[in-house]
C-alpha positions as CSV (number, residue, x, y, z in Angstrom):
1,X,15.7,-134.2,-71.2
2,X,19.5,-134.3,-70.6
3,X,19.6,-138.0,-71.4
4,X,17.9,-137.2,-74.8
5,X,20.4,-134.4,-75.4
6,X,23.4,-136.8,-74.9
7,X,21.8,-139.4,-77.2
8,X,21.4,-136.8,-79.9
9,X,25.0,-135.7,-79.4
10,X,26.3,-139.2,-79.7
11,X,24.3,-139.8,-82.9
12,X,25.7,-136.5,-84.3
13,X,29.3,-137.5,-83.5
14,X,28.9,-141.1,-84.8
15,X,27.1,-140.1,-88.0
16,X,29.6,-137.2,-88.7
17,X,32.5,-139.6,-88.3
18,X,30.8,-142.1,-90.6
19,X,30.1,-139.3,-93.2
20,X,33.7,-138.3,-93.2
21,X,35.1,-141.9,-93.5
22,X,32.8,-143.2,-96.3
23,X,34.2,-143.5,-99.7
24,X,30.9,-143.6,-101.5
25,X,29.3,-140.1,-101.8
26,X,25.8,-141.4,-101.4
27,X,26.6,-143.2,-98.2
28,X,28.4,-140.1,-96.9
29,X,25.4,-137.9,-97.8
30,X,23.0,-140.2,-95.9
31,X,25.2,-140.0,-92.8
32,X,25.6,-136.3,-93.1
33,X,21.9,-135.9,-93.3
34,X,21.5,-137.9,-90.1
35,X,24.1,-135.7,-88.5
36,X,22.3,-132.5,-89.5
37,X,19.0,-133.8,-88.2
38,X,20.6,-134.7,-84.9
39,X,22.2,-131.3,-84.6
40,X,18.8,-129.8,-85.2
41,X,17.5,-131.9,-82.4
42,X,20.3,-130.6,-80.2
43,X,19.4,-127.0,-81.0
44,X,15.8,-127.9,-80.1
45,X,16.8,-129.3,-76.8
46,X,18.9,-126.1,-76.1
47,X,15.7,-124.0,-76.5
48,X,16.4,-122.7,-80.0
49,X,13.5,-124.0,-82.2
50,X,14.1,-121.3,-84.8
51,X,17.7,-122.5,-85.4
52,X,16.6,-126.1,-85.3
53,X,14.0,-125.4,-88.0
54,X,16.6,-123.6,-90.1
55,X,19.0,-126.5,-89.7
56,X,16.5,-129.0,-91.1
57,X,15.1,-126.7,-93.8
58,X,18.2,-125.0,-95.1
59,X,20.9,-127.6,-94.5
60,X,19.0,-130.9,-94.8
61,X,16.8,-129.7,-97.7
62,X,19.5,-127.7,-99.5
63,X,22.0,-130.6,-99.3
64,X,19.5,-133.0,-100.7
65,X,18.5,-130.7,-103.6
66,X,22.2,-130.0,-104.4
67,X,23.0,-133.6,-104.5
68,X,20.0,-134.3,-106.7
69,X,21.2,-131.6,-109.1
70,X,24.7,-133.1,-109.2
71,X,23.3,-136.6,-110.0
72,X,21.1,-135.1,-112.8
73,X,24.0,-133.1,-114.2
74,X,26.4,-136.1,-114.3
75,X,23.8,-138.2,-116.3
76,X,25.7,-141.5,-116.0
77,X,22.9,-143.5,-117.6
78,X,23.1,-147.3,-117.4
79,X,26.3,-147.2,-115.4
80,X,24.5,-145.2,-112.7
81,X,21.6,-147.6,-112.7
82,X,23.9,-150.6,-112.0
83,X,25.6,-148.6,-109.2
84,X,22.2,-147.7,-107.7
85,X,21.2,-151.4,-107.6
86,X,24.3,-152.0,-105.5
87,X,23.4,-149.2,-103.2
88,X,20.0,-150.4,-102.5
89,X,21.1,-153.2,-100.2
90,X,20.1,-153.6,-96.6
91,X,23.7,-153.3,-95.5
92,X,24.1,-149.9,-97.0
93,X,20.9,-148.4,-95.5
94,X,21.2,-150.1,-92.1
95,X,23.5,-147.5,-90.5
96,X,21.6,-144.4,-91.5
97,X,18.3,-146.0,-90.8
98,X,19.4,-147.2,-87.4
99,X,20.7,-143.8,-86.4
100,X,17.5,-142.1,-87.7
101,X,15.3,-144.5,-85.8
102,X,17.2,-143.6,-82.6
103,X,16.5,-139.9,-83.3
104,X,12.8,-140.5,-84.0
105,X,12.4,-142.6,-80.8
106,X,14.2,-139.9,-78.9
107,X,11.9,-137.2,-80.3
108,X,8.8,-139.2,-79.4
109,X,10.1,-139.8,-75.9
110,X,10.8,-136.1,-75.3
111,X,7.4,-135.0,-76.8
112,X,5.3,-137.6,-74.9
113,X,7.4,-137.8,-71.7
114,X,5.7,-135.1,-69.7
115,X,3.9,-131.8,-69.7
116,X,5.7,-128.8,-71.2
117,X,5.4,-125.3,-69.8
118,X,2.9,-123.1,-71.6
119,X,4.4,-121.4,-74.6
120,X,3.8,-117.7,-74.8
121,X,3.6,-116.2,-78.3
122,X,5.3,-112.9,-78.7
123,X,5.7,-110.9,-81.9
124,X,9.4,-110.9,-83.0
125,X,11.2,-108.1,-84.8
126,X,14.3,-108.6,-86.9
127,X,16.3,-106.8,-84.1
128,X,15.1,-109.4,-81.6
129,X,16.3,-112.2,-83.9
130,X,19.7,-110.5,-84.3
131,X,20.1,-109.9,-80.6
132,X,19.3,-113.6,-79.9
133,X,21.5,-115.0,-82.7
134,X,24.5,-112.9,-81.8
135,X,24.0,-113.1,-78.1
136,X,23.5,-116.6,-76.6
137,X,23.8,-118.4,-80.0
138,X,26.9,-116.6,-81.1
139,X,29.0,-119.8,-81.2
140,X,26.4,-121.6,-83.4
141,X,26.3,-118.6,-85.8
142,X,30.1,-118.6,-86.0
143,X,30.3,-122.3,-86.6
144,X,27.7,-122.0,-89.4
145,X,29.7,-119.2,-91.0
146,X,32.9,-121.3,-90.9
147,X,31.0,-124.2,-92.6
148,X,29.7,-121.8,-95.3
149,X,33.2,-120.4,-95.8
150,X,34.7,-123.9,-96.2
151,X,32.0,-124.7,-98.7
152,X,32.8,-121.5,-100.7
153,X,36.6,-122.2,-100.6
154,X,35.9,-125.8,-101.7
155,X,33.7,-124.8,-104.6
156,X,36.3,-122.2,-105.7
157,X,39.0,-124.8,-105.6
158,X,37.0,-127.3,-107.6
159,X,36.0,-124.7,-110.2
160,X,39.6,-123.6,-110.5
161,X,40.9,-127.1,-111.0
162,X,38.2,-127.8,-113.6
163,X,39.0,-124.6,-115.4
164,X,42.7,-125.4,-115.4
165,X,42.0,-128.8,-117.0
166,X,39.8,-127.3,-119.6
167,X,42.4,-124.6,-120.5
168,X,45.0,-127.4,-120.9
169,X,42.7,-129.4,-123.1
170,X,41.9,-126.4,-125.2
171,X,45.6,-125.7,-125.7
172,X,46.1,-129.2,-127.0
173,X,43.2,-128.8,-129.4
174,X,41.1,-131.4,-127.7
175,X,38.4,-129.0,-126.7
176,X,35.9,-127.4,-129.2
C-alpha cells in the first residue's frame, strides 16, 4: 500500500508542476484535474474516503463545470473551433492520459491486491465529522481553506481589473 501511496504522490507532484507551467489553459486544466484525482487517491490511502470523495466531487467536478461555463461565456465561435482542432492532437493528450492511466492501474492494484479488513458501518453525526475533520485531518482542512481563499482573492482581483477597464472605457465614451 505504501508503494501505491508514493506513486500517487509522484503523480500529484508531476501533474501539479505541469499544470502550473502550461501556457494553454486547457492543458493546465487537464493536468490540474489529474492532480486533484491523485490527491483524492492519497486521501483514500490515508484512510479518509469521505475527504477523497469530496475531492473528486467538489474540486474535480466543480472545476470542470466552471471551465465549461467560461468557455460558453467567451463564445469564440470559429476561432475557438480552429483552436480546438489543434488541441485534439495526440501530443497534447499524451501527458494527462499517461498520468491518469498510472492512477487507474494503481487503483486496480490496490483494490485487487489482497483482502481488506471488514468495514463496520456506524451512523455518523455532524459532530463526529467535525471532530474528525478538525482532529487528524486539520492540515488538509487548512490547506483547502487556503486554496479557497486564494481563489477568492484571485476572483476579486480579476473583477476589480475588469471593472477598472470598463470605467476607463466609459469615461472615454466607448462604452454604452
